[in-house]
N, C-alpha and C positions, 0 to 999 in steps of 0.2 A: 360561293367558294369554289376555288379551283379544285379539280379532281387530281391534279398532279401531286402525288404523295412522295414525300422524301423521308427516308429512314436514316436517323442520325444515331450513330454509336459514339459514346463519349467514354474515353479512358481517363479517369479523374485521378489526379495526384495533388500533392500539397502545393507545388509551385505552378503547375501547368496542366491544361486539359487538352488531350489529343482528340480531335473530332474527325469522323469520317461520315460522309453523306452519300447514300445510295439512292438511285431512283427505283421505280417500280420493277424494272427488269433486272435489278441487281448491279447495275453499272455504277462505278465510283464517279461521282460528279464533282465532289469537292473534298479537300482534305486540309485541315488547318490545326495549328497549335496556338492556343490562347492562354492568357493568364487566368489563374483561378480566382477571378473577381466577378462579382455580380454584374458590373457595368460591361465588362468584356464579353461575358456570356450572352447577355441580352442584346448587345450590339450585333453579335454574330447571328443570332436567331432572327433578328429583325431584318437582316439582309437576305433572308431566304424567302422564297415564295412557295405557295402551295400548302398542302396539308402536312403538318410536321408531326412525325412520330419519333420519340426520343427514348433512348435507353442508356443506362449505366448500371454498374454493379453496386450492390448494397455495401455500404462502408461508412466511414466517418463522415463523409460529405453528403451522404444520400438524403437525409432529412432536409438539410438546408437547400439542396438543389431542387428537391421536390416542391417545397414551398415557393421557391423562386420561379420555377418554370411552369408549374401547373396552370397558371392563368394565361400563359403565353403560347402553349402548343395544344394540339388536338388530342394527343395520346402519349402517356408516359408509362414505361415499364421499368421499375427498379428491380433488377433481376438478381436471382440467387447465384453467387459466384461458384458455389459448390456443385451446381448443376450444369455449368458451362464446360462440358468436356471438350468441346471443339477448341477452346482457347489453349488447352494443354498440348494440342497436337502440333507437330512441325515447329517451324521457327517462331520465336516469340519476340515481339517488340510492342511499344505503345501504339504505333500506327497499325500494325497487324491486328492487335487486340481490338482497336476501335472499329476496323473494317469487319472483323468477325462478329462483333456485337451488333453492328448495323445489319449484317446479313441474317443473323439469327432472329433479330426483330422482324425483318421482312418476311421470313419464312414461318414465323409464329412458333419458334422452338425455344423461347425463353420461359423460365419458371419465375413468375413475379413474386416479389416480396411486398406485403401489404403496407401502404402508407395512406394516412387519412385521419379523420376524426380530430381536427385541430382543437376542438373543445376540450379534449382530454390531455392537452399538452402539460398543464401544471401537475395533474395527477401522475402522469407518466414520469415526469422529472423527479417528483418527490418519491415515487416508487423506486426509481433507479438509485436515488440517493440512499434510501432505506436499505435496499438490497446490498449495495456496495459496502455500506458501513457494517451491516450484519456479517458479510463475508470476511471483511477485514478483522472484525472482532473475533470471529471463529479462528482465523489464522493465528492471531496473537495468543489466544487461549491454548491452541495446540502447541505453539512454540514454547510457551511457558512450561507446559507439562513435559514436552520433549527435553527441555533443559534439565529439569529435575530427574527425569528418568535416565538421562545421560550420565548422571552421577550416582545412579543406583538408589535414588530416593523415591520410595513409593508415594504416589500423589493421586490416588483414586478419588473420585467425587469432585465437589466444587469448593471445598474448603481452601484449596490452594489459591483461589482467586479472591477470597474475602479480605477486605482492607484491615480488619482488626487482627488478623492472624499473619500478616505479611512478615513482620519482624521475626517471628518464630520460624517461618519457612525460609527466609533469607539466611538465618543463622545456620541452617543445615548445609549451606553451600560452603565448601572448604576454601575456595580460591576467591581472592578479591575481584579479579576480572570477571569471573562468572557471576558473582553477586551483583556487580555493577550492571552487567547485561540483563539480569533479572529485574533490577530496579527500573531500567529503561523500558523493559517490556510491560512492567506494571504501570508506568506512566502512560504508555501507549494505550493500555487496556482502559485506564480511567478516562482518557480523552475520548475514546471511541464509545464507551458506555454513556458518557454525557451527551455526545452528539446524537446517539440513537434515541435517548430520552427526549431530546429536543425535536427530532424529526418525526417521531412516532405520532404525537398529537396533531401535527400539521397534516400528516399523511391521512390520518383517519378523518379529520375535519373536512378535507378536500373530497374524500370518497363519499361522505354523506351527502354531498351535493347531487349525487347521481342516484336515481331511483333503483338502479340495478343492485346497489349495495345491500339494500334491505331485502331484496328478493333472494340474493345469493346466500344471505345469512340464514335463510330458512332451511338450507341444505345441511344435513348432518356433516360434521367435520370441517365446516367452513366458518371460521370466526371473522372478526372485523378486519384483521390484517390480510388474511387470505382473500377475502372478498375484495378488498381494495386493490390487491396485487392482480387479481384476475381481471378486474375492470381495466387497470392500467395496461396490462399486457395484451389482452384480447381486443380491447376497445369496443368492438361490437360483434355479436354472434352472426350478424347478417353478412359478414365478410366471407363466411364459409357457405359453400353450395349445399351442404347437408350436415346433419348432426354427426355423422360418422367422421367427417373431416375435423369437426370440433373436438371429438374424442381423441383423434390421432394427434392433433396439435397439442393437446393437454397431456399426452403420454399415457392415455388410458385406452388406446385402441389395441385390440387383441390381434396378434399376427398369426396367420395360419399358413402352413406349407402343404402343398398337395402336388402329386405327380402321378403319372399313369392313370388318368381319370377315366379313360375310355377303353372299352374292349368290344370284341365281336363275339356274339353268341348266336350260333346257327345262321351266320351270315348277316346278322342284324347288329348295328352299332348301338351299344348301350353304355350308359354312364355307370362307372364303377360304384359299388355300394360301400367302398372302403371309407371310413370316416376321416375327416380332415385332421391333420396333426397340428395341435396347438403349440406355438413357440413362445408364448408369453406376451408381454406388452411391448409395444413398438419402442424402439430406441431413438428413432428420428423424430424428435419433438422439441418443443421449446423448453429448455432446461431451467429457465428462470421463472416458470409459472407459479411456483410456490405451493402447488397441490400435486397429488399423485405420487408423493414420496412414500410409496406403499409399504406397509408392514414394518416401518421404521419409526421408532420413538413415539412421539405423542400422536401421530396420525394413526398408527396401528391401534393405540389405546382408545382413540376416539371412535374408531370403527367398531371396536368391541363394545364400547359403551352404547353406541347407536343401535347395534344389533340387540343388545340386552334389553333395550327399552322399546323394541318393536319398530324402530324406524326403518324405512326403506332407503336404499341408496343405490347408485349405479352398479350394474352387474360387473362392470370392469373392475371396480374397487373390490367387490367380493372375490373376483378372480385373483386380484393382486394379493389379497391377504391370505386366502386359503389355497391358492394354486390349484383350483379345481376347474374342470371343463365348463365352458360357458356355452349356452345354446344361442347360436347366431340367429339374428332376426331374419325372418323370411320375407 
């Protein structure tokens, strides 16, 4: 294999892909605009010689491109667009962005987004469907209550959603147009509830094909749905270099702030004995994970139940519920 390495930055859009190719010294050797089609992309790459390193930003097309190009090139980095500060500087265009992506890839300055584990594709898609339907269901329920509250009608609890009591609730609305809106929201609610009932057993059945589901359910506070969502989202714990990264990804990493750590005593440099200041759990995490929603609703109740029965659980969850200092691992 040739040692001639080419760094390829791709700015991907719905209609076209702008591509910039740099050599090892950072010189632009090729620039092209091709159609966003598999045949056009493969034809372009097959015309290049040497070791091909490719990057593009995470987005709608990222998973498809990864599956398409992974067998064709030596190295792929699907990068996190939130971390690409260089793209926000100076003039911006598709060609400029492609060049900058290629240069960041060449210098090793990109933050990768994990792609892999094709064996979990079905579970991941079912998990996304279940999560989307659940979010839409929550929105509809909130809209219903907001409608009643907007007319000064108390609607605490879940009775307002019950099918047998709907006529009674609808009769409380004075305007015909408002009643019709509520009826449409009820129809949407019924449809989403039916969809979730249909997806849930498929999601759980698919999760049971993976041995990790049974292992995760042994952890207090993690039931069948959370176990299935954890597998679908994390895919494999081996993608993380350490367990600390796994905690952070899950939103259970404790953030500490420290400053003025050193001082001079009689001419000798010493580390300050001032304790680290805890700032709570990290905010930069995967918000779709389905766990770590600490001290809220059923999760908080499950933690209390686990503690009452003498179960042990991660210290970060204990911190999240009680907001007490945690002893960092040495």
